[in-house]
N, C-alpha and C positions, 0 to 999 in steps of 0.2 A: 238794505237790498236795493242795488242800483238799477235804474231803468234808463236805457239810452233813449234820447229824444232827438229825432231828426225832422227835417222839414218835409214838405210835399215832395214825393219822389218825382224825378223827371219822366217825361213821356206820359202816355195816356193811362188813366186808371180805369180798369174794367171791373164791373160788378154785374153779375147776372141777376136781373130783377124781373119777375113776371115773364112776359114773352119778349123782353127786350134786353139789350146789353147797355150798360151805362158807360159813357165815355166822359170821365171827369164831370159827372153831374147831369148830363143830358141824355135821354134815352134815344137809342138808335135801333132800328128794327134788326132782329136777329133772324135772318132769312132761313126758312126750313126748320126752325126750332119746334119741337113737339111741345104742346102745352104742358104735358106732365113733367117734362124734364126739369124746369126750374123748381117745381114743387119738391121733386126728389132731391135736388141740390140743397134747397132750404132745410128739408128735414134732416139731411145728412149733417149740415152745419150745426143744427140744434143738437143733434145726438152727439156730435163731436165736442160741443161745449159742455154738455152734461157729463160726458166722460172725463173731461179735464177738471170739472168742478169736483167730481167724486175723488179723483186722484189727488187734487189739491187738499181736500179735507183729510186725506190720509198722509199728508206731509210730503207729497211728491213735488220737489222743486222743479223738475222738468215740465210739469203741467203748468206751473206759473210762467215759465219761460215761453211755452207754447202760446198761452193766452196773450202775453205781452206782444209776441210777434204777430199775432192775429189782429189785435185791436189797438196797438199803440198809435199808428198813423190816423185811423179814423177818429180816435179820441182827441188827438192833437188838433185835427181840423175842426172838430166840433167845439172844443174848448176855446180855440182862437176866435170864434165868433162871439164869445162872451167877454173877452178880456182885451186890454189895449196892447199887449205885446206878446211875442212868442215866448219870452222868458216866463211870464205869468201863466201862460197856457201850459207850459211844461211843468210848472210847479203844481198846477191844478191836477194834471194827469198823474204826476208822481204821488200826490196826496191820495188820489183815487185808488191807485194800485196798492198803496199801503193800507188804505181802508178796506180794500178787498181782502187782503191777507188776514187782517184782524177780524173781519166780520163775515167771512165766507159761510159760517154756520147760519147766518140770518137769511141766506138765499133759500126760499121755500119752493121755487119752481112755479109760482103762480103766473109769472111772465117768462119770456125767454131770458137767458142769461145776458144776452146782448142788451136787451131793453133795460134790465136791472142795472147793468154796469153803466150804461149811458145816463140813467137817471141819477146815479151817485155822482157821476162826473159833472152833470149840469148843476147840481146843488153846490158842489165845490167851486165850479167856475163862476157861478153867479155870486157866490160869497166873495171870491177873489176880485171879481169885476166891480162889485159894490165898494170894496175897500179902496180900489184904485180911482174910481169915479163915482163917489157917493151921490152926486147931483146930476148924473147923466140924463139928458132929456129923452123923452120917448120919441122914437122915430116917426116921421110922417109916412103914411102909406098912400102913395099916389095911385089914383084910379087908372085902369087900362082904358085906352081909347075905345069907346063904345062901337065905333065903326068896324072893329075887328071881329064882331060877333053878329050872328044872324038873328032873326026874330025869335028863335027858340033859345037864345042865349048860348049857342054853341059857336066854336070857331068858324068864321066864314071860310077860312082857308085851313082845313084840319091840320093839326100839328103832325100827326103820324104821316100823312101824305106829304107834307112839306119836308119833314126830316128825311124820308126815304128819297125824295127828289134831290135834296141837298147832298145826300150821302154819295151820289154819283159824281158830285163836283168837288168834294173836299174829303180827303182820306182821313182816317182816324188820327194819325199822328199829328196832323195840322190842327185838329180840334182842341188838343190838350191845353196849349198855352192860351188860346183865345177864351176857352170856357173857364179855365182856372182864374184868369184875370177878371172875367165877368162875374163869376161866383163870389170872388173876394170883394167886388164892388157893391154887391147887394146889401141893402140894409140888414143889420144883424139878425133880426127876427125872421126875415125872409130866407136868409142864408141858412139859418139853423134848420128850418123846415125842409128846404130843398136838399140839404145835406142828408138829413135823416130819411127822407122819402126817396129821393132820386139817386143818391150815392150809396147809402147804407141799406136801402131796400126795406125799411120799416113800413108797416101798415099805417093807415091814418090813426088807428087806435093806439098803436105803439108810440108813434110820434107825439100824440097828445099826452100820453102817459109820461114820456121822458121830459117834455117841455112844460107840462102842467097847464095846457091851454085847452080851450074847447074845440070840438070838431069843426064848428063853423069858422072859428078864427084860424084854425090850421088850414082849412080849404082856401080862405082868402089869401093868406100868406103864401101858400104854395102856388096858387094861381098867379099872383103878382110876381113872385120870384121867377117862375117859369116864363112868364110873359117878357120880363126884362132880359132873360137869357136869350130867348128867341129873337128879341129885337136886336141884340148885339150880333147874333149870327146872321140875321137878315142884312144888317148894315155891312158886315164883312163880306157877304156874298153878293152884294149889290141887288138884293131882292126887296121888293116892297116900295 
């Protein structure tokens, strides 16, 4: 059963998460959005996945095609952060889809289908990455400049306030190539957490489950990844 594999699509990627919209991995305010709307969106997505799972268990090939269309690109982005080439990422994604078809009965619904699928992918991508680079060194995590925070440990210049200000100076279409390049330049572990949290909209518990890391480690990686992305945007906009 073939699965087409394509690269990151051109233009900005939009994903509704919480009270914000994501533009290729960085949250921008969604003015006028009701708090309940994203939750309804999320619940609809979960229900749609469960419907596809039920149909797939009954042998509906169209359900499989629908799931591939929904998750192929996110899976490729995530897999690419574990492996050295696009070809190896595509192989890991292909293997995940085949494993899904063979093991769909093992999905018990204890987590969302998306979390379950990404966990399978991460296991396969890690295995593929280890085969390619068995002695790859652990990345160094550089500390964020302490001057960026106040005495309470919060941003001295709040992120939401800064992003809303910058949104008036840079339209969404211009964000995409800048943020895509910045995201790809993050250390792999930071990129994985940022992808899951800020692009795919997973909760911190779901991201920890997918990656097999502690909540504390996830918070550090997310904070540092977001800090680096913010630094790139500040440099591009001449701020700071």
